[in-house]
N, C-alpha and C positions, 0 to 999 in steps of 0.2 A: 735633184733633177740636173743631170749633166747637160752642158751645152754641146752642140754638134762639134765644136772646135776641140773639146776635151775628150771626145769619144775615142775609145781604144778597142783593138781587136779583143774579142772574148766577152765584152760587156753584154749583159742580158737586158734587152729593152722591151717594154710593154707596148705592143702594137695591137690594137683592137682586143685587149685582154688576153693576148697569147704571147708566150715568151719567144723572142727572136734573139739569136746570138749574132753579134757583129763578126763577120768573117773577113771582110776586106774594106779598106777605106782608101779612096782616091781623092786627093786634094787638087783642085783646079783653081789656080790663081789667075784671074783675068788681067790682061795688060792695061786695060782702060783705068784711068784715075777714078777713084771713088767706087769702083766696082767691088762687090763682095766676093770673098773667097767662098767657093762652093765645095761641099763635102759630099761625094757620092759614096753611099754606104751599101754594101751587099750584106744582107741578113740571111740566116737560115732559121726556119721555124724549128723549135726544139720539140714540137709535137708531131708535125706532119713531114718535116724535112724539106718543105717548100722553100725555094729561094726567092728573095724579094730585094729589089733595088729601089733606093730612095735617095733623093738629093736634098741637102739642107744648106742654109747659110750658117755662118759661124756662130751666131747668137741664138739660133733656134734651140729651144729647150726640148729635151726628150725625157720620157718617163722611164726610169730604170726600174726593172722588176726586182722585187725582193726575193732572194733565194738563200737557202742555207748552204754554206760551203763546208763539206765534211772531208776530213783527211782519210783517205782510203789506200789500200794496197791492192794490186792486181793479183787475183788468185789463179784463174785459168780461163781458157777458151773452150767452149763446147759448141762445135759446129759454127753457127752464125751468132752466138751470144758470148759475151764477155762478163765474167763475174768478179766483183770487187768486194772487199771486206772493210767495214768501218774500223778504223784504228782504235776508237774509244769503246764502242759498245759491241763490236764484232758482228753487227748486222750485215747481211750480204745484200748486194744490189746487182742487178743484171741489166746490161745495155746491149742493144743489137749492133751488129757491125755497120749498119747504115747510119746509126747515130754517131758512131765514132769516126767514120770516114777515114781520112788519112792519118788520124792519130793512132790507129791500131797497129801500124807498122813499128811503132816505138815501144809497144807494150811487151815487157818481158816478165814471165812468171816470178812473183815475189817482189816486183817493183813497188816501192813505197813513195811517199810524198806526192801522191796524186790527189787533186782536189775534185770531189764529186759535187756537182750542183744539184740540190734537191729542192723541190717546191711541193709543199703540201704532201710530203711523204713519198713523192714519185721522183726517181732520178731523171735528170734532164740531159746532162752531158758531163764530161770531165775536162779538167785543165791539167795538162801534163807539166812535170817540172821543166825548167828552162833547158836542162841538158840531161843526157843519159849516157852511161858508160857501157860500151860494147866492145867485143873482141873482134879483131881482124882475123878472118878465117882464110882468106885467099887474097894474094896480091902478087905482083911481079917481083922478082928478086931485087935486092938492093944493088944499086949501081955504085961502083967505086967512085968516091969523090962527091957523092950526092949530098953530103952535108953542107957543101959549099954553095949549092945552088938553091934556088927558091922555086923549083918545079914540083908539080904534083903528079900523082898517078892514081888510077882507080884501085879501090880496095873493097872487097865484099865483106860485110860484117856478119856477125852471128845471127842477126835477124833477117838476112837476105838482101838488105839494102846495100847499094854501092855508093860510096862517097869518095871524093878526092882527098888524098892524104899526101904529106910530104914524101919525097922519093926514098928517104932513109928508113921509113917504117917497114916492118916485117910482119908476117903472119904470126899470130899468138899474142901480139901486143894489144893492150886495152887502150881505147881512145874515148874521148868525150865528144859527143855530137850534139849540136843545137837541135832541139826537137821542132822548132818553128821553121828553121831554114833548111835543115837537113845537111848542114855543113860541118866539117871537121873543126873542132875548137882547140883541142890540145891532147897530148899524150898523158895518160894517167900513170903516175908513179906507182910501182908495185911494191 
């Protein structure tokens, strides 16, 4: 049973016998002496999609829900549904776009190292890898002397997302992007 102070984004918590995933944690430290640090947690129900906010003190105990984590790869999207294949037994699982929310923008066909959370045979949600490698398809031309500066410019990636990249980057280069923050991390050596 994790304490509220050790709770992390992505944990699955049992609330009224329903799985809720932690989406956001805000920490409020009061200035008064002896006051407890408060943790305001936003959950999303993995069954209904309902959002729920709750506040805890640091030592409050929460019941973590037991789920199976299966390593899967992303196969394809069919209208509003996304299909994944288990890397061990090749079983296929389908999740709706509502379940995936903002994660679907990072899914690329053939993408591996995705964790699928399954409870009693039913898929609940996925955990993306920390980063994904994508190609820059459009950006402004390189400015002479840009390597000496620390400025950024917008670049459109192969998945349609726009991120800020260093000025010296050009179209056709592969970059690594953080899937949680959506920020440029590094250039991928080819």
